[in-house]
ZAMARGU-4260 file (C-alpha; in steps of 0.2 Angstrom, whole numbers, plus 5000, padded with zeros to 4 digits):
<rodrens>
0) 5080/4997/4893 | 5064/4995/4884 | 5056/5010/4876 | 5040/5018/4884 | 5026/5018/4871
5) 5014/5032/4875 | 5002/5028/4862 | 4995/5013/4872 | 4989/5024/4887 | 4976/5037/4890
10) 4982/5055/4891 | 4983/5066/4907 | 4977/5052/4919 | 4988/5042/4930 | 4987/5032/4947
15) 4998/5030/4961 | 4997/5015/4973 | 5002/5016/4992 | 5006/4998/4996 | 5006/4995/5015
20) 5014/4981/5023 | 5017/4975/5041 | 5034/4968/5046 | 5044/4967/5062 | 5031/4977/5071
25) 5032/4991/5059 | 5020/4998/5046 | 5030/4999/5029 | 5027/5005/5012 | 5034/4999/4995
30) 5044/5012/4986 | 5054/5012/4970 | 5071/5020/4968 | 5071/5030/4952 | 5085/5027/4940
35) 5098/5041/4938 | 5093/5050/4953 | 5091/5049/4972 | 5073/5050/4972 | 5060/5037/4978
40) 5043/5035/4971 | 5026/5026/4974 | 5022/5012/4962 | 5011/5019/4949 | 5007/5020/4931
45) 4995/5025/4917 | 4979/5017/4911 | 4979/5007/4895 | 4966/5012/4882 | 4955/4998/4886
50) 4957/4998/4906 | 4947/5004/4920 | 4955/5013/4935 | 4953/4997/4945 | 4960/4986/4932
55) 4975/4997/4930 | 4978/4997/4949 | 4977/4978/4950 | 4989/4977/4935 | 5002/4988/4943
60) 5000/4979/4960 | 5003/4962/4951 | 5018/4969/4942 | 5026/4976/4958 | 5022/4962/4970
65) 5018/4947/4960 | 5002/4945/4970 | 4984/4944/4965 | 4968/4947/4975 | 4976/4961/4985
70) 4965/4972/4996 | 4963/4988/4986 | 4955/5005/4990 | 4953/5021/4980 | 4955/5035/4992
75) 4958/5052/4983 | 4961/5061/4967 | 4977/5073/4966 | 4974/5087/4953 | 4986/5101/4958
80) 4990/5109/4941 | 5008/5110/4946 | 5010/5093/4953 | 5020/5087/4938 | 5031/5102/4936
85) 5046/5094/4945 | 5043/5076/4936 | 5060/5067/4939 | 5054/5054/4927 | 5058/5067/4913
90) 5076/5067/4918 | 5077/5049/4920 | 5070/5046/4902 | 5081/5059/4895 | 5096/5050/4903
95) 5090/5033/4896 | 5089/5040/4878 | 5071/5038/4876 | 5061/5045/4861 | 5055/5063/4859
100) 5036/5057/4860 | 5039/5049/4877 | 5048/5065/4884 | 5033/5075/4878 | 5021/5063/4886
105) 5029/5065/4903 | 5029/5084/4901 | 5010/5085/4901 | 4999/5088/4916 | 4993/5072/4925
110) 4978/5070/4937 | 4982/5055/4948 | 4970/5044/4957 | 4977/5037/4973 | 4974/5019/4979
115) 4981/5011/4994 | 4983/4992/4996 | 4987/4980/5010 | 5000/4966/5008 | 5009/4954/5018
120) 5028/4958/5014 | 5033/4939/5017 | 5022/4934/5002 | 5027/4948/4990 | 5041/4948/4977
125) 5045/4967/4974 | 5050/4971/4957 | 5056/4988/4949 | 5047/4996/4934 | 5054/5003/4918
130) 5060/5019/4926 | 5068/5012/4943 | 5083/5001/4948 | 5075/4993/4963 | 5059/4991/4973
135) 5059/4989/4992 | 5050/4990/5008 | 5053/5005/5020 | 5046/5010/5036 | 5032/5023/5034
140) 5041/5034/5047 | 5057/5033/5037 | 5051/5038/5020 | 5063/5053/5013 | 5066/5060/4996
145) 5049/5056/4988 | 5047/5064/4971 | 5034/5076/4966 | 5019/5075/4978 | 5021/5058/4983
150) 5024/5063/5001 | 5007/5070/5001 | 4999/5055/4993 | 5007/5044/5006 | 5001/5055/5020
155) 4983/5055/5013 | 4983/5036/5011 | 4988/5034/5029 | 4974/5045/5035 | 4962/5035/5025
160) 4969/5018/5032 | 4967/5026/5050 | 4949/5030/5045 | 4946/5013/5039 | 4949/5006/5056
165) 4935/5015/5063 | 4922/5007/5051 | 4930/4991/5044 | 4942/4977/5050 | 4961/4977/5045
170) 4973/4963/5047 | 4968/4949/5035 | 4980/4955/5022 | 4994/4960/5033 | 4996/4947/5046
175) 5001/4929/5044 | 4988/4915/5044 | 4990/4912/5063 | 4995/4926/5075 | 4993/4932/5093
180) 4983/4945/5101 | 4998/4955/5105 | 5004/4955/5087 | 4987/4960/5081 | 4988/4975/5093
185) 5005/4980/5087 | 4998/4981/5069 | 4984/4993/5075 | 4997/5003/5085 | 5008/5004/5070
190) 4994/5011/5059 | 4987/5023/5072 | 5004/5029/5078 | 4999/5027/5097 | 4998/5014/5111
195) 4982/5005/5115 | 4976/4998/5131 | 4979/4979/5130 | 4962/4974/5139 | 4952/4986/5130
200) 4959/4981/5113 | 4956/4962/5116 | 4938/4965/5122 | 4934/4976/5108 | 4942/4965/5094
205) 4934/4949/5101 | 4917/4958/5102 | 4917/4960/5083 | 4918/4941/5081 | 4930/4941/5067
210) 4943/4930/5075 | 4944/4911/5079 | 4954/4907/5095 | 4965/4891/5092 | 4970/4878/5104
215) 4988/4882/5101 | 5000/4894/5109 | 5015/4903/5101 | 5030/4892/5100 | 5046/4898/5108
220) 5038/4910/5119 | 5037/4912/5138 | 5029/4899/5150 | 5012/4907/5148 | 5014/4910/5129
225) 4999/4919/5121 | 4986/4909/5111 | 4986/4909/5092 | 4971/4916/5083 | 4966/4915/5065
230) 4953/4926/5055 | 4936/4920/5053 | 4936/4924/5034 | 4917/4923/5033 | 4913/4935/5047
235) 4928/4946/5042 | 4920/4948/5024 | 4904/4952/5032 | 4912/4966/5042 | 4920/4973/5027
240) 4903/4974/5019 | 4892/4980/5034 | 4905/4990/5043 | 4906/4993/5062 | 4909/5007/5074
245) 4926/5007/5082 | 4934/5021/5093 | 4952/5019/5093
</rodrens>
C-alpha cells in the first residue's frame, strides 16, 4: 500500500462526495468499503495545496468513477467539532503500517464540505481509494454501517437533491440516451420516495420543453410499447440556468 503524504494537503479541510446513480429503478449511491473494518464510507478526500474545492471534488469523482464532466453540486458544510472522534481511517492506517505523521494528520479535526453528483452507473468504473478494498453501488435505502457522520451527509444530500427537483431538471446525467416516460417517472419516484400520478407527471414534464419525443418505441415491450424520448440538451441547460417551479 502506498503511503499517505499529508504535506501535500491543506489542514483541517476535507470533502465528501455523495455520488448518486439510477439503476434497476432504484436510486443508488457509490460507497467505499474500508480496509480492515466493516465500515462503509462516502468517496472523499482532501484539498491539494494548489486546488479549489471544486477542483478537488472533480478529481475525487474522476478517481472513483473514471468519468469527467459530472454534474456536481455543493450542498452543505459539516463542522461538528466531534465528527472526527471516531475516525475509522486512523485504525485502518495503523493496521497498514503508515507513518506517524499520517496518523497525526488523521487525528486532527476536519471540517468537511459536502458535494453531490449525478452519474449513470453503466458508464462508471468504480475504483477504491488508498484506504478501501472495493467500491460499489448500493441502494440508498440499504446503506448501513457508514462511518463517522456519513449517514447524516447522505441524508442531507438526498434532501438537497429533492429540493433541486422543484427548481431544476434532473435526469440527463442519470438516464440512458433514450428512455421512456415511465422510466423517467420511476427516476423521480425513486428520488422523492413516493408514487406520482402518471398523467400529471407526463403533462408537467412535457410542459418544461426539455424532451424530444422520438419516432421509436421501446423494443421488446408490449403491443403498445411506450415511445422513446431524449433530452433536448439546449433546453435542458437553459432550465438548469433559469430554473422552474415544480410541485412534486
